[in-house]
C-alpha positions in Angstrom: 30.1 21.5 4.0 30.4 18.2 2.1 31.2 16.4 5.4 28.0 17.8 7.0 25.9 16.7 4.0 27.4 13.2 3.9 26.9 12.9 7.7 23.3 13.9 7.4 22.6 11.4 4.6 24.3 8.7 6.6 22.3 9.4 9.7 19.1 9.4 7.6 20.0 6.1 6.1 20.6 4.6 9.5 17.4 6.0 10.9 15.4 4.7 8.0 16.9 1.2 8.4 16.1 1.2 12.1 12.6 2.3 11.4 12.2 -0.5 8.8 13.3 -3.0 11.4 10.9 -1.6 13.9 8.0 -1.7 11.4 8.7 -5.3 10.4 8.6 -6.3 14.1 5.0 -5.1 14.2 3.9 -8.0 12.1 6.0 -10.8 13.6 2.8 -12.2 15.2 1.1 -12.6 11.8 1.8 -15.6 9.6 1.7 -14.7 5.9 0.5 -17.6 3.8 2.2 -16.4 0.6 6.0 -16.1 1.1 8.5 -15.7 -1.7 12.1 -14.6 -2.0 13.0 -11.3 -3.6 14.2 -13.2 -6.7 10.7 -14.9 -7.0 8.9 -11.6 -6.5 11.1 -10.0 -9.2 10.0 -12.7 -11.7 6.3 -11.8 -11.3 6.4 -8.0 -10.5 7.5 -5.1 -12.5 10.4 -3.1 -11.0 8.0 -0.4 -9.8 5.6 -2.9 -8.3 8.5 -4.6 -6.5 9.9 -1.2 -5.2 6.5 -0.2 -3.8 5.1 -3.5 -2.5 8.3 -5.2 -1.3 10.4 -2.1 -0.4 7.7 0.2 0.9 8.2 2.9 -1.7 5.4 5.2 -2.9 4.4 6.0 -6.5 4.2 9.6 -7.5 0.8 11.3 -6.9 -1.5 11.4 -9.9 0.7 8.9 -11.8 -1.1 5.6 -11.0 -3.6 3.7 -13.2 -6.4 3.7 -10.7 -6.5 7.1 -9.0 -9.2 8.2 -11.5 -10.7 4.8 -12.3 -14.5 5.0 -11.9 -15.4 1.5 -13.2 -17.2 -1.0 -11.0 -15.2 -4.0 -9.7 -12.7 -5.3 -7.2 -9.2 -4.1 -6.4 -6.8 -7.0 -5.5 -3.3 -7.3 -4.2 -0.9 -7.2 -7.3 1.3 -9.8 -5.6 -1.1 -12.5 -4.4 -4.5 -11.5 -5.9 -6.3 -11.3 -2.5 -9.4 -9.1 -2.9 -8.9 -5.9 -0.9 -11.3 -3.2 -1.8 -14.6 -2.8 -3.6 -15.1 0.0 -6.1 -18.3 0.9 -4.2 -16.1 2.2 -1.3 -13.8 4.2 -3.5 -14.0 8.0 -3.4 -12.2 11.1 -4.7 -9.9 12.3 -2.0 -8.1 14.9 -4.1 -4.7 13.3 -3.1 -3.7 11.8 -6.4 -3.9 8.2 -5.1 -6.8 5.8 -5.1 -8.7 6.1 -1.8 -11.3 3.9 -0.1 -13.2 4.3 3.1 -13.5 0.6 3.8 -11.6 -2.7 3.1 -13.5 -5.5 1.5 -13.0 -7.5 4.7 -11.4 -6.6 8.0 -9.0 -9.5 7.7 -7.8 -8.6 4.2 -5.4 -6.0 5.4 -3.0 -5.5 8.3 -2.5 -2.1 10.0 1.0 -1.4 11.3 2.4 1.6 13.0 4.7 3.5 10.7 6.9 6.2 12.3 9.3 6.7 9.4 10.5 10.1 8.3 9.4 11.6 11.6 5.7 11.0 10.9 3.1 9.0 12.8 1.1 7.0 10.3 -0.6 3.7 9.9 0.8 1.5 7.1 -1.5 -1.0 5.5 -0.3 -4.4 4.3 -1.9 -7.3 2.4 -2.6 -9.9 5.1 -1.8 -12.7 2.7 1.6 -11.8 1.4 2.7 -8.7 3.4 2.8 -6.3 0.4 3.0 -2.7 1.3 -0.2 -1.1 -0.1 -0.2 2.4 1.3 -1.4 4.2 4.5 -4.5 4.7 6.5 -5.7 8.1 7.6 -8.6 9.3 9.7 -9.8 12.0 7.3 -12.2 10.0 5.1 -15.9 10.3 4.4 -18.8 8.8 6.3 -19.7 6.1 7.3 -16.2 5.2 8.5 -14.2 8.4 8.5 -11.2 6.5 7.2 -9.1 7.0 4.1 -7.1 4.0 2.8 -4.7 5.8 0.6 -3.2 3.2 -1.8 -0.5 2.9 -4.5 -2.1 1.9 -7.9 0.9 -0.3 -8.6 0.1 -2.4 -5.5 -3.3 -3.2 -7.0 -4.9 -5.2 -9.8 -8.4 -4.3 -10.8 -10.9 -6.9 -11.8 -13.8 -5.2 -13.7 -17.3 -6.3 -12.8 -18.3 -8.0 -16.1 -22.0 -8.0 -15.1 -22.0 -4.1 -15.2 -20.1 -3.9 -18.5 -22.5 -6.3 -20.3 -25.6 -4.2 -19.6 
């Protein structure tokens, strides 16, 4: 029984590695303008931010700082500070992650096929530094019908000071 379990775990690790290589090949045509080594990223990111943005992990549902944030402002990439989403396009998806129906600009993010874990999904990356942000689904509200499902730890929030001074 132990041999079967070890064999299954080994196979999953190999498949995950192969999938990660295939995913990274999907963005070889894109030139990221912010490039750092893992050591450099580790100096500016928390361990959880590094795990999510640089290793494509996912934070636990309902655990992030922004999934229930209702303040007005801009959500930026935690790694390079590129503006990604406006709070005006944020909506309650019921998933436990911050969700948006539209990116701040079509060139702010990259969409890459993600077939990991036997699923067909679209991964979204920051177009400036390649940070893993989350995934894109086609079950969002009008007007786009899209749901950009993001990890809070992949984001920084810049509050709209004009709104808070009123």
